[in-house]
TORLUM-549678 format. One record per residue (C-alpha): residue number from 0; y negated, x, z; residue in three letters. Coordinates in pm, 1 decimal. Layout:
BEGIN
+-----+----------+----------+----------+---------+
: num :       c2 :       c1 :       c3 : residuo :
+-----+----------+----------+----------+---------+
: NUM :        Y :        X :        Z :     Ala :
...
+-----+----------+----------+----------+---------+
This chain:
BEGIN
+-----+----------+----------+----------+---------+
: num :       c2 :       c1 :       c3 : residuo :
+-----+----------+----------+----------+---------+
:   0 :      0.0 :      0.0 :      0.0 :     Unk :
:   1 :   -339.2 :    131.8 :    -98.0 :     Unk :
:   2 :   -541.3 :     85.3 :    222.7 :     Unk :
:   3 :   -840.0 :    258.9 :     71.1 :     Unk :
:   4 :   -867.3 :     37.0 :   -233.4 :     Unk :
:   5 :   -786.9 :   -280.3 :    -39.6 :     Unk :
:   6 :  -1046.1 :   -217.0 :    235.0 :     Unk :
:   7 :  -1360.4 :   -427.3 :    222.1 :     Unk :
:   8 :  -1655.1 :   -251.0 :     70.5 :     Unk :
:   9 :  -1922.6 :   -187.4 :    334.4 :     Unk :
:  10 :  -2250.8 :   -370.6 :    286.8 :     Unk :
:  11 :  -2515.9 :   -151.9 :    132.3 :     Unk :
:  12 :  -2790.4 :    -43.8 :    370.7 :     Unk :
:  13 :  -3117.5 :   -230.5 :    318.7 :     Unk :
:  14 :  -3372.1 :    -33.7 :    130.7 :     Unk :
:  15 :  -3676.7 :     74.6 :    326.1 :     Unk :
:  16 :  -3998.7 :    -86.5 :    216.1 :     Unk :
:  17 :  -4236.1 :    187.9 :    112.4 :     Unk :
:  18 :  -4599.8 :     98.6 :    135.2 :     Unk :
:  19 :  -4801.6 :    229.8 :   -154.5 :     Unk :
:  20 :  -5033.8 :    511.9 :    -61.1 :     Unk :
:  21 :  -5389.3 :    439.5 :   -173.3 :     Unk :
:  22 :  -5517.9 :    682.4 :   -427.5 :     Unk :
:  23 :  -5839.2 :    725.8 :   -228.6 :     Unk :
:  24 :  -5911.8 :    682.1 :    145.7 :     Unk :
:  25 :  -6113.3 :    379.1 :    249.6 :     Unk :
:  26 :  -6484.8 :    453.2 :    200.0 :     Unk :
:  27 :  -6573.7 :    389.9 :    564.8 :     Unk :
:  28 :  -6903.7 :    575.4 :    550.4 :     Unk :
:  29 :  -7019.9 :    354.5 :    264.7 :     Unk :
:  30 :  -7012.1 :     48.1 :    490.7 :     Unk :
:  31 :  -7349.3 :    -69.5 :    627.1 :     Unk :
:  32 :  -7444.7 :    107.4 :    949.0 :     Unk :
:  33 :  -7434.4 :   -211.7 :   1155.1 :     Unk :
:  34 :  -7071.8 :   -269.0 :   1051.9 :     Unk :
:  35 :  -6979.5 :     89.9 :   1134.3 :     Unk :
:  36 :  -7141.8 :     52.2 :   1476.7 :     Unk :
:  37 :  -6942.7 :   -266.3 :   1536.1 :     Unk :
:  38 :  -6622.0 :    -78.0 :   1454.9 :     Unk :
:  39 :  -6719.3 :    214.6 :   1678.9 :     Unk :
:  40 :  -6786.4 :    -23.0 :   1966.1 :     Unk :
:  41 :  -6443.4 :   -184.2 :   1950.0 :     Unk :
:  42 :  -6273.0 :    151.1 :   1898.9 :     Unk :
:  43 :  -6430.4 :    283.5 :   2219.7 :     Unk :
:  44 :  -6362.1 :    -15.9 :   2446.4 :     Unk :
:  45 :  -6052.9 :     14.1 :   2661.0 :     Unk :
:  46 :  -5796.8 :   -239.1 :   2533.4 :     Unk :
:  47 :  -5798.8 :   -562.6 :   2731.4 :     Unk :
:  48 :  -6128.8 :   -487.2 :   2904.0 :     Unk :
:  49 :  -6456.3 :   -668.0 :   2857.2 :     Unk :
:  50 :  -6744.6 :   -426.8 :   2926.1 :     Unk :
:  51 :  -6978.4 :   -711.6 :   3018.1 :     Unk :
:  52 :  -6734.4 :   -868.0 :   3265.6 :     Unk :
:  53 :  -6587.4 :   -550.6 :   3415.9 :     Unk :
:  54 :  -6842.0 :   -277.9 :   3346.5 :     Unk :
:  55 :  -6719.3 :    -54.5 :   3627.1 :     Unk :
:  56 :  -6385.2 :    -12.6 :   3450.3 :     Unk :
:  57 :  -6528.3 :    100.0 :   3120.9 :     Unk :
:  58 :  -6615.4 :    462.0 :   3178.9 :     Unk :
:  59 :  -6661.5 :    677.2 :   3483.7 :     Unk :
:  60 :  -6836.7 :   1007.2 :   3529.2 :     Unk :
:  61 :  -6660.6 :   1240.4 :   3769.2 :     Unk :
:  62 :  -6786.0 :   1565.5 :   3908.7 :     Unk :
:  63 :  -6541.3 :   1825.8 :   4036.5 :     Unk :
:  64 :  -6676.7 :   2124.8 :   4220.0 :     Unk :
:  65 :  -6407.1 :   2351.9 :   4074.4 :     Unk :
:  66 :  -6479.8 :   2258.0 :   3714.4 :     Unk :
:  67 :  -6790.5 :   2065.5 :   3620.9 :     Unk :
:  68 :  -6713.4 :   1828.2 :   3341.0 :     Unk :
:  69 :  -6728.8 :   1468.7 :   3235.3 :     Unk :
:  70 :  -6389.4 :   1306.8 :   3270.0 :     Unk :
:  71 :  -6324.7 :    940.8 :   3204.1 :     Unk :
:  72 :  -6076.3 :    712.2 :   3036.8 :     Unk :
:  73 :  -6199.0 :    811.4 :   2691.5 :     Unk :
:  74 :  -6335.5 :   1161.7 :   2700.0 :     Unk :
:  75 :  -6153.4 :   1464.6 :   2560.4 :     Unk :
:  76 :  -5818.0 :   1396.6 :   2400.3 :     Unk :
:  77 :  -5796.1 :   1021.8 :   2458.9 :     Unk :
:  78 :  -5738.4 :    811.7 :   2149.3 :     Unk :
:  79 :  -6065.3 :    623.6 :   2183.6 :     Unk :
:  80 :  -6282.1 :    932.0 :   2142.7 :     Unk :
:  81 :  -6076.6 :   1119.6 :   1887.4 :     Unk :
:  82 :  -6297.0 :    965.9 :   1622.8 :     Unk :
:  83 :  -6573.0 :   1193.0 :   1757.2 :     Unk :
:  84 :  -6385.8 :   1476.4 :   1585.3 :     Unk :
:  85 :  -6377.1 :   1326.6 :   1237.3 :     Unk :
:  86 :  -6697.7 :   1486.2 :   1113.2 :     Unk :
:  87 :  -7057.4 :   1544.6 :   1213.8 :     Unk :
:  88 :  -7183.2 :   1206.8 :   1088.0 :     Unk :
:  89 :  -6915.0 :   1001.9 :   1262.9 :     Unk :
:  90 :  -6968.7 :   1199.8 :   1582.4 :     Unk :
:  91 :  -7341.7 :   1133.8 :   1571.5 :     Unk :
:  92 :  -7304.3 :    761.1 :   1508.8 :     Unk :
:  93 :  -7009.4 :    692.5 :   1740.8 :     Unk :
:  94 :  -7148.6 :    896.5 :   2029.0 :     Unk :
:  95 :  -7476.7 :    707.1 :   1998.4 :     Unk :
:  96 :  -7286.8 :    379.4 :   2045.1 :     Unk :
:  97 :  -7082.5 :    530.2 :   2328.5 :     Unk :
:  98 :  -7374.1 :    657.8 :   2536.1 :     Unk :
:  99 :  -7627.5 :    383.9 :   2465.6 :     Unk :
: 100 :  -7398.0 :     80.9 :   2500.8 :     Unk :
: 101 :  -7148.6 :    137.7 :   2780.7 :     Unk :
: 102 :  -7239.4 :    150.1 :   3150.4 :     Unk :
: 103 :  -7166.9 :    479.5 :   3325.9 :     Unk :
: 104 :  -7058.2 :    444.2 :   3687.8 :     Unk :
: 105 :  -7032.3 :    721.2 :   3939.9 :     Unk :
: 106 :  -6700.5 :    683.5 :   4126.0 :     Unk :
: 107 :  -6836.3 :    705.7 :   4482.0 :     Unk :
: 108 :  -7146.8 :    763.6 :   4688.2 :     Unk :
: 109 :  -7383.3 :   1010.1 :   4525.4 :     Unk :
: 110 :  -7629.3 :   1284.4 :   4610.6 :     Unk :
: 111 :  -7847.4 :   1512.0 :   4398.5 :     Unk :
: 112 :  -7574.4 :   1776.2 :   4358.8 :     Unk :
: 113 :  -7324.9 :   1523.1 :   4223.9 :     Unk :
: 114 :  -7577.5 :   1371.1 :   3985.7 :     Unk :
: 115 :  -7691.0 :   1711.2 :   3858.8 :     Unk :
: 116 :  -7334.1 :   1834.2 :   3821.6 :     Unk :
: 117 :  -7219.0 :   1523.2 :   3641.7 :     Unk :
: 118 :  -7511.0 :   1460.0 :   3408.9 :     Unk :
: 119 :  -7592.8 :   1826.8 :   3365.5 :     Unk :
: 120 :  -7292.3 :   1877.0 :   3135.4 :     Unk :
: 121 :  -7435.8 :   1628.0 :   2887.5 :     Unk :
: 122 :  -7671.7 :   1760.6 :   2625.3 :     Unk :
: 123 :  -8030.0 :   1637.9 :   2608.1 :     Unk :
: 124 :  -7953.5 :   1395.1 :   2323.9 :     Unk :
: 125 :  -7670.5 :   1228.6 :   2518.9 :     Unk :
: 126 :  -7880.0 :   1192.1 :   2834.2 :     Unk :
: 127 :  -8163.1 :   1034.6 :   2637.1 :     Unk :
: 128 :  -7918.6 :    782.9 :   2489.3 :     Unk :
: 129 :  -7775.3 :    658.1 :   2820.4 :     Unk :
: 130 :  -7915.0 :    313.7 :   2900.1 :     Unk :
: 131 :  -7689.4 :    177.5 :   3176.2 :     Unk :
: 132 :  -7577.5 :    343.7 :   3496.7 :     Unk :
: 133 :  -7428.1 :    236.4 :   3829.2 :     Unk :
: 134 :  -7385.5 :    414.1 :   4161.4 :     Unk :
: 135 :  -7329.7 :    356.7 :   4532.2 :     Unk :
: 136 :  -7560.8 :    458.0 :   4814.8 :     Unk :
: 137 :  -7422.8 :    515.1 :   5164.1 :     Unk :
: 138 :  -7668.1 :    368.4 :   5412.3 :     Unk :
: 139 :  -7656.7 :    381.3 :   5791.9 :     Unk :
: 140 :  -7802.8 :     57.5 :   5916.1 :     Unk :
: 141 :  -7835.8 :    185.4 :   6274.0 :     Unk :
: 142 :  -8043.3 :    500.9 :   6339.5 :     Unk :
: 143 :  -7827.2 :    800.1 :   6427.1 :     Unk :
: 144 :  -7840.4 :   1181.4 :   6400.3 :     Unk :
: 145 :  -7712.1 :   1142.1 :   6042.0 :     Unk :
: 146 :  -7969.5 :    885.7 :   5928.7 :     Unk :
: 147 :  -8235.6 :   1125.1 :   5799.9 :     Unk :
: 148 :  -7975.7 :   1340.3 :   5621.7 :     Unk :
: 149 :  -7816.5 :   1039.2 :   5451.1 :     Unk :
: 150 :  -8154.4 :    898.4 :   5347.1 :     Unk :
: 151 :  -8248.2 :   1237.2 :   5202.3 :     Unk :
: 152 :  -7923.7 :   1248.4 :   5000.7 :     Unk :
: 153 :  -7988.1 :    900.1 :   4863.1 :     Unk :
: 154 :  -8346.5 :    984.1 :   4768.6 :     Unk :
: 155 :  -8232.2 :   1301.7 :   4594.1 :     Unk :
: 156 :  -7968.3 :   1113.4 :   4397.1 :     Unk :
: 157 :  -8215.4 :    850.3 :   4278.1 :     Unk :
: 158 :  -8470.9 :   1112.9 :   4178.3 :     Unk :
: 159 :  -8207.4 :   1309.0 :   3985.4 :     Unk :
: 160 :  -8090.4 :    999.5 :   3797.4 :     Unk :
: 161 :  -8443.5 :    910.5 :   3687.5 :     Unk :
: 162 :  -8521.7 :   1271.0 :   3593.2 :     Unk :
: 163 :  -8206.6 :   1329.6 :   3386.7 :     Unk :
: 164 :  -8185.9 :    982.4 :   3229.7 :     Unk :
: 165 :  -8539.2 :    909.2 :   3109.5 :     Unk :
: 166 :  -8447.3 :    601.1 :   2905.6 :     Unk :
: 167 :  -8226.4 :    399.1 :   3140.5 :     Unk :
: 168 :  -8283.2 :     23.9 :   3113.8 :     Unk :
: 169 :  -8018.6 :   -112.5 :   3350.8 :     Unk :
: 170 :  -7922.4 :     15.9 :   3694.3 :     Unk :
: 171 :  -7666.7 :   -136.7 :   3928.8 :     Unk :
: 172 :  -7725.7 :      5.8 :   4276.2 :     Unk :
: 173 :  -7463.7 :    -79.5 :   4537.8 :     Unk :
: 174 :  -7566.7 :    -30.6 :   4899.3 :     Unk :
: 175 :  -7270.4 :     36.2 :   5127.6 :     Unk :
: 176 :  -7362.6 :    -17.4 :   5491.0 :     Unk :
: 177 :  -7215.4 :    194.8 :   5768.0 :     Unk :
: 178 :  -7238.9 :    122.4 :   6136.3 :     Unk :
: 179 :  -7283.7 :   -178.7 :   6355.2 :     Unk :
: 180 :  -7481.4 :   -492.1 :   6285.6 :     Unk :
: 181 :  -7855.0 :   -450.9 :   6257.6 :     Unk :
: 182 :  -8054.3 :   -617.6 :   6536.1 :     Unk :
: 183 :  -8303.4 :   -872.5 :   6403.7 :     Unk :
: 184 :  -8586.9 :   -664.2 :   6547.9 :     Unk :
: 185 :  -8492.4 :   -368.3 :   6321.3 :     Unk :
: 186 :  -8434.5 :   -550.4 :   5992.8 :     Unk :
: 187 :  -8790.0 :   -494.2 :   5870.2 :     Unk :
: 188 :  -8763.2 :   -119.5 :   5935.4 :     Unk :
: 189 :  -8427.5 :    -97.1 :   5756.1 :     Unk :
: 190 :  -8570.8 :   -279.0 :   5454.1 :     Unk :
: 191 :  -8861.0 :    -31.5 :   5441.5 :     Unk :
: 192 :  -8617.2 :    261.4 :   5444.8 :     Unk :
: 193 :  -8416.7 :    118.4 :   5157.2 :     Unk :
: 194 :  -8729.1 :     39.9 :   4953.6 :     Unk :
: 195 :  -8851.4 :    396.6 :   5001.8 :     Unk :
: 196 :  -8521.3 :    529.8 :   4865.3 :     Unk :
: 197 :  -8518.7 :    291.3 :   4569.3 :     Unk :
: 198 :  -8888.7 :    334.8 :   4485.4 :     Unk :
: 199 :  -8825.7 :    542.3 :   4166.4 :     Unk :
: 200 :  -8622.3 :    250.2 :   4024.6 :     Unk :
: 201 :  -8877.8 :    -23.7 :   4082.8 :     Unk :
: 202 :  -9008.0 :    -23.3 :   3723.4 :     Unk :
: 203 :  -8665.5 :    -42.7 :   3557.8 :     Unk :
: 204 :  -8638.1 :   -394.6 :   3410.9 :     Unk :
: 205 :  -8260.3 :   -421.2 :   3455.5 :     Unk :
: 206 :  -8234.4 :   -321.7 :   3820.8 :     Unk :
: 207 :  -7963.2 :   -501.5 :   4018.2 :     Unk :
: 208 :  -7895.1 :   -459.4 :   4390.7 :     Unk :
: 209 :  -7547.0 :   -530.3 :   4525.2 :     Unk :
: 210 :  -7388.9 :   -503.9 :   4866.1 :     Unk :
: 211 :  -7086.4 :   -286.9 :   4934.7 :     Unk :
: 212 :  -6833.8 :   -343.2 :   5209.7 :     Unk :
: 213 :  -6835.1 :   -630.9 :   5454.6 :     Unk :
: 214 :  -7150.5 :   -837.7 :   5453.0 :     Unk :
: 215 :  -7280.3 :  -1049.4 :   5736.6 :     Unk :
: 216 :  -7590.9 :  -1250.5 :   5810.8 :     Unk :
: 217 :  -7808.1 :   -948.3 :   5892.2 :     Unk :
: 218 :  -7695.2 :   -738.9 :   5596.3 :     Unk :
: 219 :  -7731.9 :  -1029.5 :   5356.4 :     Unk :
: 220 :  -8086.3 :  -1080.9 :   5482.9 :     Unk :
: 221 :  -8163.6 :   -710.3 :   5428.4 :     Unk :
: 222 :  -8032.7 :   -718.4 :   5072.1 :     Unk :
: 223 :  -8221.9 :  -1038.5 :   4993.0 :     Unk :
: 224 :  -8546.2 :   -890.8 :   5131.6 :     Unk :
: 225 :  -8493.9 :   -577.0 :   4919.1 :     Unk :
: 226 :  -8426.9 :   -782.9 :   4605.9 :     Unk :
: 227 :  -8733.5 :   -994.9 :   4669.6 :     Unk :
: 228 :  -8954.9 :   -689.7 :   4720.3 :     Unk :
: 229 :  -8824.8 :   -532.3 :   4398.5 :     Unk :
: 230 :  -8816.9 :   -868.1 :   4214.2 :     Unk :
: 231 :  -8461.3 :   -809.1 :   4096.7 :     Unk :
: 232 :  -8128.7 :   -995.2 :   4126.8 :     Unk :
+-----+----------+----------+----------+---------+
């Protein structure tokens, strides 16, 4: 018996579908600039994240004492910013969208050294493009030996931000209170201290003041008085 000839013929393997390779690459740079900017924007946004709803998750600036650099979810070798390496024109256009559109949030409380170290790695063009920034200020609501030092750190951070980012239009300042509840008799003094620290930001049209940590009646009153004095939300 011829087992070989009588065996069923195996089914032929399906042929792979080969997509035709275009003769020329898509002329991306011939698109209108507004369309290219729209594409850059969506290429730079983290998938599944809305920058207007969750701005703090878009991009962070970190400062490490051992190696000063900007490190966030896009920078360097991440897919979203690889388009920066295409050519000089794409880098110029995409980086303009990146710096001028997305909010940059410092990851924790700040002082002048952190601000200088973080923003100092950006070139002058990039710093002039940044429009939105967010940071947290550590504030001791009850006077202590650390109060003056903390206030000085906060003032230095604010001054550095306004010096290095001359064109910022939106600032989200979060005030994280430390210490016990503020007695009603000291609320006015605490408000004055905060206003003195935030004075360089008073003319920024998009200034927003938020509370960090646990809020109570006294702290809510302080924040509301600060917002009212600065005429901001």
